[in-house]
N, C-alpha and C positions, 0 to 999 in steps of 0.2 A: 583707147577713144583718147581724140587727141585733147590739148589743156584749150583749145580755144572751142571747141566744140561742148565743152564742160563748162567755161566760161558762160558762153552763150546760155545754155539751159537753166544754169544756178543764176545770172543774172535776170531772165526774164522772169524767174519763179521769184527773184527777191523784190523786183519791182510789182510784182503782180500782188505780192503780200503785203508791201513797205505801203504803197500809194493811199491803198484805203484806210491802212493805221493812222496814218497822215492824217487822211482829209474827214475821217468818218469812225473814228476808234471804236465808239461803244456799238455799232451796226456789223462792224468788222469781227468784232469780238465775240459778239452774241454768234455770229457764222463760224467763228474758228470754236466755238465753244460747241458749237452741233456735231460739228466736223471731229473734233477729237474725241468725240465720245464714243464714237463708230471704231473699236478698236480694229475691224477689218481695214476699213480705210484707211487708218491711220498706218496699220503696220503695210498697208499696198504702197502707199506714199513712200514712207522709208526706205521699203526695200528696193523702189525703184531707185532712190536716191543712192542706194547701199551700192546699186550694183554701178551705176555712172561713177560713184566715188573709186570702187576697186578697178574699173576700166581706166580711171587715170593714172593709176599706183600701179596697173599693169606695166607700164611704157618709162616709170622711172619714181622714184620713191624720194628723190632728193630735195632737201626744204632748204631756204637760202632765202636772202632778203630782195633778189629782185622779184620782178613781178610774177614769173613761171615759179619759182619757191615757194611764193604767199599762196598763189592759186593750190599747190602740190598740200600746202600744209590746211588751207581749207579742205582740200579732199581728205587729205586722214581725219581731223574735225568731223567732217561731213559722214565718213565710213564709220569711224568709231562709233558717233550719235546714232548714226540710223543702226548699227546693230544691235544697240542696247536698246532702242526703241522697239525692233522689230520684236526681240523678247519680252522686255518689260514693257508694255505701250503704258502702262498706271503712272510709267514715272512722267509722261508728258501732262497726266492731270496735276501731279505735284509740283512740276516743275512753274506750271501754269497758275497754278491758285493764290499764289501771293500776287499777282500784278492783273488779276481780269478786272478788278473792280480800280483800277487806276488808269484813267485815258490818257494822263499827261504821262505816265510811265510807258504806254503802248505807243503815243505820239512818236517817243524818241525813240522807240524799239523799230516804229516804221521808218523815221527819218534815218535811221541808220543801216536797214537793209533798203532801202531805196538808194543810199549813198552807196552801200555796197554792191548794189546790183547795176548802179551806173558803172561805176570804176571795173566789175568782172565783161560790162560790155566792151567798155573801152580797150581793156587788157588784151579781151581776144579781136579787137581789128588791130593791136599795133603785133599781136602774135600772127595773123594772117597774112598781112602782108603791110 
């Protein structure tokens, strides 16, 4: 899979999760909490991102400080995190237990996810041409 395709997929996903966290964190947290209760759904989503992370890394694993290197670093992080979450989905519950009741923290994460998504879409446009 090309870096540009990975950037588009992950960028759209990050924006899709980030904007609702910024605008309505409590409602989004309820939705995410219900989604994370379903281990099968969580494993399916993580398996999808595990596959696209591995497909990106199959074309090159070099990490650098340029945008392509940073995207590969994100692919590494995505692959490792999703591999663990596919096997141990209860870690998602443990990771999120400390921030479920803190809307300000979730707004910060939402703003960060949105910014990351916009950056990834910008990187994909620069990689494509």
